[in-house]
N, CA, C and O atoms as a printed pandas DataFrame, in Angstrom:
     atom_number atom_name residue_name chain_id  residue_number  x_coord  y_coord  z_coord
0              1         N          MET        A               1  -62.502  -18.118   -9.024
1              2        CA          MET        A               1  -63.279  -17.883   -7.816
2              3         C          MET        A               1  -64.885  -18.489   -8.029
3              4         O          MET        A               1  -65.473  -18.493   -9.111
4              5         N          SER        A               2  -65.382  -18.946   -6.861
5              6        CA          SER        A               2  -66.693  -19.540   -7.130
6              7         C          SER        A               2  -67.676  -18.720   -6.026
7              8         O          SER        A               2  -67.398  -18.608   -4.832
8              9         N          PHE        A               3  -68.774  -18.223   -6.614
9             10        CA          PHE        A               3  -69.690  -17.515   -5.743
10            11         C          PHE        A               3  -70.370  -18.370   -4.804
11            12         O          PHE        A               3  -70.639  -19.513   -5.173
12            13         N          GLN        A               4  -70.685  -17.998   -3.667
13            14        CA          GLN        A               4  -71.392  -18.883   -2.540
14            15         C          GLN        A               4  -72.414  -17.925   -1.990
15            16         O          GLN        A               4  -72.420  -16.727   -2.274
16            17         N          GLU        A               5  -73.322  -18.543   -1.148
17            18        CA          GLU        A               5  -74.470  -17.774   -0.599
18            19         C          GLU        A               5  -73.955  -16.294   -0.091
19            20         O          GLU        A               5  -74.587  -15.257   -0.295
20            21         N          GLY        A               6  -72.696  -16.375    0.608
21            22        CA          GLY        A               6  -72.379  -15.160    1.281
22            23         C          GLY        A               6  -71.610  -14.260    0.447
23            24         O          GLY        A               6  -71.178  -13.194    0.886
24            25         N          SER        A               7  -71.433  -14.633   -0.684
25            26        CA          SER        A               7  -70.549  -13.708   -1.687
26            27         C          SER        A               7  -71.399  -12.324   -1.911
27            28         O          SER        A               7  -72.629  -12.307   -1.854
28            29         N          VAL        A               8  -70.754  -11.391   -2.122
29            30        CA          VAL        A               8  -71.481  -10.025   -2.332
30            31         C          VAL        A               8  -70.951   -9.742   -3.803
31            32         O          VAL        A               8  -69.754   -9.602   -4.052
32            33         N          PRO        A               9  -71.980   -9.670   -4.771
33            34        CA          PRO        A               9  -71.624   -9.409   -6.120
34            35         C          PRO        A               9  -71.853   -7.899   -6.312
35            36         O          PRO        A               9  -72.694   -7.226   -5.717
36            37         N          ARG        A              10  -70.871   -7.422   -7.341
37            38        CA          ARG        A              10  -71.063   -6.047   -7.696
38            39         C          ARG        A              10  -70.755   -5.984   -9.088
39            40         O          ARG        A              10  -69.770   -6.536   -9.579
40            41         N          ARG        A              11  -71.727   -5.203   -9.831
41            42        CA          ARG        A              11  -71.458   -5.052  -11.233
42            43         C          ARG        A              11  -69.979   -4.203  -11.354
43            44         O          ARG        A              11  -69.737   -3.245  -10.619
44            45         N          ARG        A              12  -69.075   -4.673  -12.342
45            46        CA          ARG        A              12  -67.769   -4.069  -12.554
46            47         C          ARG        A              12  -67.915   -2.575  -13.089
47            48         O          ARG        A              12  -68.779   -2.175  -13.869
48            49         N          GLN        A              13  -67.032   -1.939  -12.587
49            50        CA          GLN        A              13  -66.860   -0.432  -13.060
50            51         C          GLN        A              13  -66.953   -0.524  -14.410
51            52         O          GLN        A              13  -66.428   -1.437  -15.048
52            53         N          GLY        A              14  -67.741    0.577  -15.009
53            54        CA          GLY        A              14  -67.794    0.628  -16.789
54            55         C          GLY        A              14  -68.721   -0.229  -17.278
55            56         O          GLY        A              14  -68.831   -0.183  -18.504
56            57         N          THR        A              15  -69.563   -1.148  -16.601
57            58        CA          THR        A              15  -70.498   -1.877  -17.267
58            59         C          THR        A              15  -71.790   -1.199  -17.127
59            60         O          THR        A              15  -71.989   -0.343  -16.266
60            61         N          SER        A              16  -72.744   -1.618  -18.052
61            62        CA          SER        A              16  -73.976   -0.949  -17.822
62            63         C          SER        A              16  -75.139   -2.144  -18.462
63            64         O          SER        A              16  -74.854   -3.042  -19.255
64            65         N          GLY        A              17  -76.228   -1.918  -17.989
65            66        CA          GLY        A              17  -77.351   -2.714  -18.542
66            67         C          GLY        A              17  -78.524   -1.812  -18.846
67            68         O          GLY        A              17  -78.728   -0.772  -18.220
68            69         N          GLU        A              18  -79.298   -2.255  -19.844
69            70        CA          GLU        A              18  -80.414   -1.506  -20.165
70            71         C          GLU        A              18  -81.462   -2.382  -21.034
71            72         O          GLU        A              18  -81.216   -3.273  -21.847
72            73         N          GLY        A              19  -82.739   -1.843  -20.603
73            74        CA          GLY        A              19  -83.694   -2.654  -21.393
74            75         C          GLY        A              19  -84.226   -2.041  -22.594
75            76         O          GLY        A              19  -84.509   -0.844  -22.535
76            77         N          PHE        A              20  -84.408   -2.692  -23.699
77            78        CA          PHE        A              20  -84.883   -2.165  -24.986
78            79         C          PHE        A              20  -85.921   -3.128  -25.329
79            80         O          PHE        A              20  -85.691   -4.287  -25.673
80            81         N          GLY        A              21  -87.345   -2.474  -25.197
81            82        CA          GLY        A              21  -88.343   -3.288  -25.440
82            83         C          GLY        A              21  -88.348   -4.574  -24.665
83            84         O          GLY        A              21  -88.397   -4.512  -23.436
84            85         N          ALA        A              22  -88.306   -5.650  -25.230
85            86        CA          ALA        A              22  -88.357   -7.111  -24.664
86            87         C          ALA        A              22  -87.028   -7.633  -24.446
87            88         O          ALA        A              22  -86.834   -8.732  -23.926
88            89         N          ASP        A              23  -86.009   -6.774  -24.881
89            90        CA          ASP        A              23  -84.559   -7.323  -24.788
90            91         C          ASP        A              23  -83.889   -6.468  -23.563
91            92         O          ASP        A              23  -84.238   -5.323  -23.272
92            93         N          PHE        A              24  -82.933   -7.167  -22.937
93            94        CA          PHE        A              24  -82.077   -6.416  -21.798
94            95         C          PHE        A              24  -80.816   -6.667  -22.264
95            96         O          PHE        A              24  -80.479   -7.838  -22.442
96            97         N          LEU        A              25  -79.965   -5.653  -22.521
97            98        CA          LEU        A              25  -78.753   -5.692  -22.911
98            99         C          LEU        A              25  -77.663   -5.257  -21.848
99           100         O          LEU        A              25  -77.859   -4.239  -21.184
100          101         N          VAL        A              26  -76.479   -6.039  -21.671
101          102        CA          VAL        A              26  -75.346   -5.749  -20.820
102          103         C          VAL        A              26  -74.162   -5.312  -21.498
103          104         O          VAL        A              26  -73.720   -6.077  -22.354
104          105         N          LEU        A              27  -73.583   -4.277  -21.295
105          106        CA          LEU        A              27  -72.316   -3.796  -21.935
106          107         C          LEU        A              27  -71.334   -3.896  -21.063
107          108         O          LEU        A              27  -71.475   -3.430  -19.932
108          109         N          ASP        A              28  -70.089   -4.570  -21.484
109          110        CA          ASP        A              28  -68.828   -4.393  -20.619
110          111         C          ASP        A              28  -68.026   -3.169  -20.864
111          112         O          ASP        A              28  -68.397   -2.437  -21.782
112          113         N          ALA        A              29  -67.041   -2.864  -20.214
113          114        CA          ALA        A              29  -66.294   -1.632  -20.272
114          115         C          ALA        A              29  -65.841   -1.392  -21.661
115          116         O          ALA        A              29  -65.714   -0.233  -22.055
116          117         N          GLU        A              30  -65.566   -2.488  -22.500
117          118        CA          GLU        A              30  -64.875   -2.407  -23.888
118          119         C          GLU        A              30  -66.198   -2.203  -24.813
119          120         O          GLU        A              30  -66.004   -2.057  -26.020
120          121         N          GLY        A              31  -67.558   -2.185  -24.311
121          122        CA          GLY        A              31  -68.610   -2.239  -25.357
122          123         C          GLY        A              31  -69.099   -3.441  -25.821
123          124         O          GLY        A              31  -70.059   -3.480  -26.590
124          125         N          ARG        A              32  -68.491   -4.493  -25.398
125          126        CA          ARG        A              32  -69.059   -5.841  -25.913
126          127         C          ARG        A              32  -70.294   -6.045  -25.212
127          128         O          ARG        A              32  -70.483   -5.591  -24.084
128          129         N          THR        A              33  -71.237   -6.794  -25.926
129          130        CA          THR        A              33  -72.762   -6.856  -25.505
130          131         C          THR        A              33  -72.894   -8.370  -25.084
131          132         O          THR        A              33  -72.443   -9.313  -25.734
132          133         N          LEU        A              34  -73.559   -8.451  -23.938
133          134        CA          LEU        A              34  -74.319   -9.699  -23.417
134          135         C          LEU        A              34  -75.750   -9.496  -23.680
135          136         O          LEU        A              34  -76.299   -8.569  -23.084
136          137         N          ARG        A              35  -76.429  -10.221  -24.477
137          138        CA          ARG        A              35  -77.836   -9.909  -24.938
138          139         C          ARG        A              35  -78.873  -11.300  -24.347
139          140         O          ARG        A              35  -78.536  -12.371  -23.844
140          141         N          GLY        A              36  -80.021  -10.823  -24.613
141          142        CA          GLY        A              36  -80.980  -11.862  -24.452
142          143         C          GLY        A              36  -81.329  -12.058  -22.843
143          144         O          GLY        A              36  -82.086  -12.984  -22.553
144          145         N          LEU        A              37  -80.882  -11.342  -21.946
145          146        CA          LEU        A              37  -81.266  -11.426  -20.645
146          147         C          LEU        A              37  -82.808  -11.527  -20.284
147          148         O          LEU        A              37  -83.567  -10.591  -20.537
148          149         N          ASN        A              38  -83.262  -12.762  -19.652
149          150        CA          ASN        A              38  -84.616  -12.778  -19.411
150          151         C          ASN        A              38  -85.043  -11.881  -18.260
151          152         O          ASN        A              38  -84.159  -11.189  -17.755
152          153         N          PRO        A              39  -86.263  -11.799  -17.784
153          154        CA          PRO        A              39  -86.521  -10.732  -16.779
154          155         C          PRO        A              39  -85.918  -11.039  -15.441
155          156         O          PRO        A              39  -85.580  -10.144  -14.666
156          157         N          THR        A              40  -85.778  -12.409  -15.160
157          158        CA          THR        A              40  -85.164  -12.979  -13.982
158          159         C          THR        A              40  -83.722  -12.566  -14.040
159          160         O          THR        A              40  -83.309  -11.890  -13.097
160          161         N          ALA        A              41  -82.953  -12.857  -14.947
161          162        CA          ALA        A              41  -81.511  -12.484  -15.100
162          163         C          ALA        A              41  -81.296  -11.125  -15.019
163          164         O          ALA        A              41  -80.405  -10.702  -14.283
164          165         N          ALA        A              42  -82.114  -10.243  -15.792
165          166        CA          ALA        A              42  -82.334   -8.852  -15.648
166          167         C          ALA        A              42  -82.175   -8.373  -14.329
167          168         O          ALA        A              42  -81.279   -7.604  -13.981
168          169         N          ARG        A              43  -83.168   -8.898  -13.508
169          170        CA          ARG        A              43  -83.444   -8.520  -12.170
170          171         C          ARG        A              43  -82.229   -8.807  -11.263
171          172         O          ARG        A              43  -81.929   -7.987  -10.396
172          173         N          ILE        A              44  -81.424  -10.093  -11.453
173          174        CA          ILE        A              44  -80.220  -10.420  -10.696
174          175         C          ILE        A              44  -79.178   -9.268  -10.941
175          176         O          ILE        A              44  -78.600   -8.620  -10.068
176          177         N          TRP        A              45  -79.049   -9.137  -12.368
177          178        CA          TRP        A              45  -78.018   -8.066  -12.584
178          179         C          TRP        A              45  -78.293   -6.662  -12.013
179          180         O          TRP        A              45  -77.390   -5.883  -11.706
180          181         N          ALA        A              46  -79.608   -6.398  -11.894
181          182        CA          ALA        A              46  -79.810   -4.941  -11.300
182          183         C          ALA        A              46  -79.701   -5.047   -9.733
183          184         O          ALA        A              46  -79.574   -3.987   -9.121
184          185         N          LEU        A              47  -79.734   -6.062   -9.126
185          186        CA          LEU        A              47  -79.673   -6.229   -7.648
186          187         C          LEU        A              47  -78.005   -6.403   -7.252
187          188         O          LEU        A              47  -77.625   -6.330   -6.083
188          189         N          CYS        A              48  -77.168   -6.620   -8.286
189          190        CA          CYS        A              48  -75.699   -6.823   -7.997
190          191         C          CYS        A              48  -75.116   -5.490   -7.631
191          192         O          CYS        A              48  -74.298   -4.992   -8.404
192          193         N          ASP        A              49  -75.419   -4.926   -6.641
193          194        CA          ASP        A              49  -74.941   -3.544   -6.249
194          195         C          ASP        A              49  -73.834   -3.513   -5.383
195          196         O          ASP        A              49  -73.375   -2.411   -5.085
196          197         N          GLY        A              50  -73.226   -4.747   -4.836
197          198        CA          GLY        A              50  -72.132   -4.528   -3.923
198          199         C          GLY        A              50  -72.604   -4.344   -2.463
199          200         O          GLY        A              50  -71.738   -4.078   -1.629
200          201         N          ALA        A              51  -74.119   -4.481   -2.002
201          202        CA          ALA        A              51  -74.454   -4.192   -0.889
202          203         C          ALA        A              51  -75.307   -5.482   -0.356
203          204         O          ALA        A              51  -75.764   -5.449    0.787
204          205         N          ARG        A              52  -75.517   -6.618   -1.198
205          206        CA          ARG        A              52  -76.480   -7.667   -1.020
206          207         C          ARG        A              52  -75.568   -8.938   -1.253
207          208         O          ARG        A              52  -74.766   -9.027   -2.182
208          209         N          THR        A              53  -75.779   -9.864   -0.340
209          210        CA          THR        A              53  -75.137  -11.215   -0.658
210          211         C          THR        A              53  -75.804  -11.839   -1.794
211          212         O          THR        A              53  -76.771  -11.286   -2.317
212          213         N          ALA        A              54  -75.328  -13.009   -2.229
213          214        CA          ALA        A              54  -75.769  -13.771   -3.382
214          215         C          ALA        A              54  -77.263  -14.300   -3.002
215          216         O          ALA        A              54  -78.218  -14.345   -3.777
216          217         N          ARG        A              55  -77.245  -14.709   -1.565
217          218        CA          ARG        A              55  -78.566  -15.230   -0.945
218          219         C          ARG        A              55  -79.494  -14.048   -0.872
219          220         O          ARG        A              55  -80.676  -14.293   -1.112
220          221         N          ALA        A              56  -79.162  -12.799   -0.580
221          222        CA          ALA        A              56  -80.148  -11.766   -0.534
222          223         C          ALA        A              56  -80.720  -11.623   -1.895
223          224         O          ALA        A              56  -81.933  -11.552   -2.091
224          225         N          VAL        A              57  -79.890  -11.585   -2.763
225          226        CA          VAL        A              57  -80.392  -11.240   -4.207
226          227         C          VAL        A              57  -81.221  -12.409   -4.555
227          228         O          VAL        A              57  -82.247  -12.157   -5.186
228          229         N          ALA        A              58  -80.972  -13.640   -4.264
229          230        CA          ALA        A              58  -81.889  -14.775   -4.637
230          231         C          ALA        A              58  -83.120  -14.615   -3.804
231          232         O          ALA        A              58  -84.180  -14.890   -4.367
232          233         N          GLU        A              59  -83.161  -14.230   -2.596
233          234        CA          GLU        A              59  -84.529  -14.196   -1.818
234          235         C          GLU        A              59  -85.327  -12.947   -2.270
235          236         O          GLU        A              59  -86.543  -12.902   -2.085
236          237         N          GLN        A              60  -84.690  -11.990   -2.829
237          238        CA          GLN        A              60  -85.351  -10.900   -3.191
238          239         C          GLN        A              60  -86.196  -11.239   -4.563
239          240         O          GLN        A              60  -87.357  -10.884   -4.770
240          241         N          VAL        A              61  -85.322  -12.041   -5.503
241          242        CA          VAL        A              61  -85.852  -12.310   -6.855
242          243         C          VAL        A              61  -87.040  -13.520   -6.746
243          244         O          VAL        A              61  -87.994  -13.620   -7.519
244          245         N          ALA        A              62  -86.748  -14.417   -5.594
245          246        CA          ALA        A              62  -87.712  -15.375   -5.343
246          247         C          ALA        A              62  -89.078  -14.770   -4.938
247          248         O          ALA        A              62  -90.157  -15.176   -5.368
248          249         N          ALA        A              63  -88.891  -13.651   -3.972
249          250        CA          ALA        A              63  -90.103  -12.994   -3.625
250          251         C          ALA        A              63  -90.759  -12.331   -4.582
251          252         O          ALA        A              63  -91.987  -12.411   -4.596
252          253         N          GLU        A              64  -90.096  -11.572   -5.535
253          254        CA          GLU        A              64  -90.674  -10.832   -6.660
254          255         C          GLU        A              64  -91.314  -11.603   -7.567
255          256         O          GLU        A              64  -92.365  -11.182   -8.051
256          257         N          PHE        A              65  -90.742  -12.982   -7.987
257          258        CA          PHE        A              65  -91.476  -13.900   -8.900
258          259         C          PHE        A              65  -92.083  -14.862   -8.344
259          260         O          PHE        A              65  -92.398  -15.843   -9.019
260          261         N          SER        A              66  -92.388  -14.783   -6.941
261          262        CA          SER        A              66  -93.268  -15.732   -6.160
262          263         C          SER        A              66  -93.051  -17.406   -6.471
263          264         O          SER        A              66  -93.854  -18.278   -6.800
264          265         N          THR        A              67  -91.633  -17.430   -6.217
265          266        CA          THR        A              67  -91.286  -18.888   -6.402
266          267         C          THR        A              67  -90.418  -19.203   -5.165
267          268         O          THR        A              67  -90.212  -18.329   -4.323
268          269         N          ASP        A              68  -89.903  -20.460   -5.049
269          270        CA          ASP        A              68  -89.293  -20.998   -3.937
270          271         C          ASP        A              68  -87.532  -20.523   -4.182
271          272         O          ASP        A              68  -86.899  -20.585   -5.235
272          273         N          VAL        A              69  -87.102  -20.098   -2.966
273          274        CA          VAL        A              69  -85.680  -19.576   -3.043
274          275         C          VAL        A              69  -84.524  -20.635   -3.518
275          276         O          VAL        A              69  -83.493  -20.275   -4.086
276          277         N          GLY        A              70  -84.851  -22.015   -3.198
277          278        CA          GLY        A              70  -83.996  -23.023   -3.397
278          279         C          GLY        A              70  -83.472  -22.970   -4.839
279          280         O          GLY        A              70  -82.297  -22.699   -5.085
280          281         N          PRO        A              71  -84.327  -23.220   -5.717
281          282        CA          PRO        A              71  -83.722  -23.308   -7.192
282          283         C          PRO        A              71  -83.355  -21.865   -7.678
283          284         O          PRO        A              71  -82.526  -21.692   -8.571
284          285         N          VAL        A              72  -83.970  -20.893   -7.088
285          286        CA          VAL        A              72  -83.508  -19.459   -7.695
286          287         C          VAL        A              72  -82.071  -19.332   -7.102
287          288         O          VAL        A              72  -81.200  -18.927   -7.871
288          289         N          LEU        A              73  -81.757  -19.609   -5.925
289          290        CA          LEU        A              73  -80.299  -19.545   -5.435
290          291         C          LEU        A              73  -79.371  -20.248   -6.268
291          292         O          LEU        A              73  -78.326  -19.719   -6.647
292          293         N          THR        A              74  -79.733  -21.517   -6.596
293          294        CA          THR        A              74  -78.926  -22.291   -7.510
294          295         C          THR        A              74  -78.481  -21.649   -8.754
295          296         O          THR        A              74  -77.300  -21.540   -9.084
296          297         N          ASP        A              75  -79.537  -21.210   -9.455
297          298        CA          ASP        A              75  -79.550  -20.512  -10.698
298          299         C          ASP        A              75  -78.801  -19.202  -10.493
299          300         O          ASP        A              75  -77.903  -18.909  -11.282
300          301         N          THR        A              76  -79.105  -18.423   -9.513
301          302        CA          THR        A              76  -78.262  -17.220   -9.196
302          303         C          THR        A              76  -76.835  -17.427   -9.136
303          304         O          THR        A              76  -76.068  -16.901   -9.942
304          305         N          LEU        A              77  -76.471  -18.169   -8.216
305          306        CA          LEU        A              77  -75.062  -18.584   -8.212
306          307         C          LEU        A              77  -74.336  -18.936   -9.597
307          308         O          LEU        A              77  -73.245  -18.454   -9.903
308          309         N          ARG        A              78  -74.995  -19.750  -10.332
309          310        CA          ARG        A              78  -74.532  -20.098  -11.619
310          311         C          ARG        A              78  -74.508  -18.879  -12.623
311          312         O          ARG        A              78  -73.629  -18.777  -13.479
312          313         N          PHE        A              79  -75.452  -18.027  -12.477
313          314        CA          PHE        A              79  -75.486  -16.823  -13.338
314          315         C          PHE        A              79  -74.393  -15.897  -12.951
315          316         O          PHE        A              79  -73.653  -15.370  -13.781
316          317         N          LEU        A              80  -74.302  -15.696  -11.566
317          318        CA          LEU        A              80  -73.133  -14.717  -11.118
318          319         C          LEU        A              80  -71.848  -15.092  -11.650
319          320         O          LEU        A              80  -71.081  -14.244  -12.107
320          321         N          GLU        A              81  -71.519  -16.575  -11.605
321          322        CA          GLU        A              81  -70.215  -17.014  -12.035
322          323         C          GLU        A              81  -69.966  -16.793  -13.494
323          324         O          GLU        A              81  -68.872  -16.494  -13.974
324          325         N          GLU        A              82  -71.100  -16.969  -14.165
325          326        CA          GLU        A              82  -70.976  -16.612  -15.775
326          327         C          GLU        A              82  -70.704  -15.017  -15.892
327          328         O          GLU        A              82  -69.829  -14.580  -16.640
328          329         N          LEU        A              83  -71.460  -14.253  -15.155
329          330        CA          LEU        A              83  -71.183  -12.774  -15.332
330          331         C          LEU        A              83  -69.752  -12.639  -14.959
331          332         O          LEU        A              83  -69.037  -12.018  -15.746
332          333         N          GLN        A              84  -69.291  -13.066  -14.012
333          334        CA          GLN        A              84  -67.942  -12.864  -13.520
334          335         C          GLN        A              84  -66.987  -13.430  -14.597
335          336         O          GLN        A              84  -66.059  -12.731  -15.004
336          337         N          ARG        A              85  -67.173  -14.568  -15.026
337          338        CA          ARG        A              85  -66.297  -15.238  -16.230
338          339         C          ARG        A              85  -66.231  -14.258  -17.345
339          340         O          ARG        A              85  -65.168  -14.166  -17.958
340          341         N          ARG        A              86  -67.180  -13.561  -17.659
341          342        CA          ARG        A              86  -67.310  -12.575  -18.874
342          343         C          ARG        A              86  -66.946  -11.198  -18.365
343          344         O          ARG        A              86  -67.324  -10.205  -18.986
344          345         N          GLY        A              87  -66.235  -11.101  -17.269
345          346        CA          GLY        A              87  -65.752   -9.770  -16.893
346          347         C          GLY        A              87  -66.766   -8.742  -16.601
347          348         O          GLY        A              87  -66.497   -7.560  -16.815
348          349         N          LEU        A              88  -67.921   -9.098  -16.126
349          350        CA          LEU        A              88  -69.021   -8.013  -15.898
350          351         C          LEU        A              88  -69.241   -7.751  -14.303
351          352         O          LEU        A              88  -69.859   -6.790  -13.845
352          353         N          LEU        A              89  -68.641   -8.754  -13.568
353          354        CA          LEU        A              89  -69.034   -8.693  -12.202
354          355         C          LEU        A              89  -67.877   -9.130  -11.439
355          356         O          LEU        A              89  -67.142  -10.060  -11.772
356          357         N          ASP        A              90  -67.734   -8.314  -10.254
357          358        CA          ASP        A              90  -66.738   -8.717   -9.205
358          359         C          ASP        A              90  -67.483   -9.178   -7.925
359          360         O          ASP        A              90  -68.697   -9.018   -7.796
360          361         N          GLU        A              91  -66.671   -9.779   -6.954
361          362        CA          GLU        A              91  -66.951  -10.339   -5.841
362          363         C          GLU        A              91  -66.404   -9.325   -4.728
363          364         O          GLU        A              91  -65.189   -9.184   -4.589
364          365         N          VAL        A              92  -67.249   -8.677   -4.000
365          366        CA          VAL        A              92  -66.591   -7.938   -2.844
366          367         C          VAL        A              92  -66.736   -8.495   -1.498
367          368         O          VAL        A              92  -67.431   -9.486   -1.277
368          369         N          ARG        A              93  -66.061   -7.841   -0.569
369          370        CA          ARG        A              93  -66.145   -8.177    0.835
370          371         C          ARG        A              93  -67.850   -8.069    1.173
371          372         O          ARG        A              93  -68.676   -7.357    0.602
372          373         N          ALA        A              94  -68.053   -9.009    2.272
373          374        CA          ALA        A              94  -69.350   -8.873    2.798
374          375         C          ALA        A              94  -69.481   -7.566    3.515
375          376         O          ALA        A              94  -68.497   -7.170    4.140
376          377         N          PRO        A              95  -70.566   -6.851    3.503
377          378        CA          PRO        A              95  -70.966   -5.734    4.063
378          379         C          PRO        A              95  -70.452   -5.547    5.666
379          380         O          PRO        A              95  -70.614   -6.450    6.487
380          381         N          ALA        A              96  -69.923   -4.484    5.941
381          382        CA          ALA        A              96  -69.581   -4.215    7.533
382          383         C          ALA        A              96  -70.669   -4.632    8.379
383          384         O          ALA        A              96  -71.822   -4.310    8.093
384          385         N          GLY        A              97  -70.391   -5.343    9.430
385          386        CA          GLY        A              97  -71.493   -5.716   10.432
386          387         C          GLY        A              97  -72.217   -7.078    9.952
387          388         O          GLY        A              97  -73.137   -7.488   10.660
388          389         N          ALA        A              98  -71.896   -7.737    8.907
389          390        CA          ALA        A              98  -72.700   -8.871    8.412
390          391         C          ALA        A              98  -71.921  -10.076    9.219
391          392         O          ALA        A              98  -70.721  -10.174    9.476
392          393         N          ALA        A              99  -73.107  -11.034    9.558
393          394        CA          ALA        A              99  -72.631  -12.029   10.330
394          395         C          ALA        A              99  -72.018  -12.968    9.555
395          396         O          ALA        A              99  -72.487  -13.187    8.438
396          397         N          PRO        A             100  -70.872  -13.680   10.008
397          398        CA          PRO        A             100  -70.238  -14.659    9.194
398          399         C          PRO        A             100  -70.948  -15.895    8.883
399          400         O          PRO        A             100  -71.772  -16.318    9.694
400          401         N          LEU        A             101  -70.745  -16.445    7.926
401          402        CA          LEU        A             101  -71.503  -17.540    7.495
402          403         C          LEU        A             101  -71.077  -18.796    8.214
403          404         O          LEU        A             101  -69.858  -18.811    8.388
404          405         N          GLU        A             102  -71.715  -19.866    8.691
405          406        CA          GLU        A             102  -71.592  -21.061    9.371
406          407         C          GLU        A             102  -71.226  -21.927    8.382
407          408         O          GLU        A             102  -71.684  -21.748    7.254
408          409         N          GLU        A             103  -70.265  -23.098    8.664
409          410        CA          GLU        A             103  -69.902  -23.831    7.805
410          411         C          GLU        A             103  -70.809  -24.985    8.166
411          412         O          GLU        A             103  -71.081  -25.292    9.326
412          413         N          THR        A             104  -71.330  -25.701    6.917
413          414        CA          THR        A             104  -72.319  -26.561    6.912
414          415         C          THR        A             104  -71.671  -27.931    6.462
415          416         O          THR        A             104  -72.369  -28.941    6.364
């Protein structure tokens, strides 16, 4: 499955993330660790609550880090796919009432 702008990412049940000094660690349900998340990746992780689309996550991160949303969206989608590949993230349905995405 490939994340798109309208995909809604949610941290998988049983996963957790925690900052320890300069490091941010993510644990999967089996206790395996993904280490070394930079502040941007850690913020993306935190925003994957099943309520925001991937685009909304990228827009929030771009605003918080004062950068253009285009490159942030590209990097966000790539990172979401990596988290999903590692069993840390699921894609859920768009929130009720969300407008459908237009085909481009």
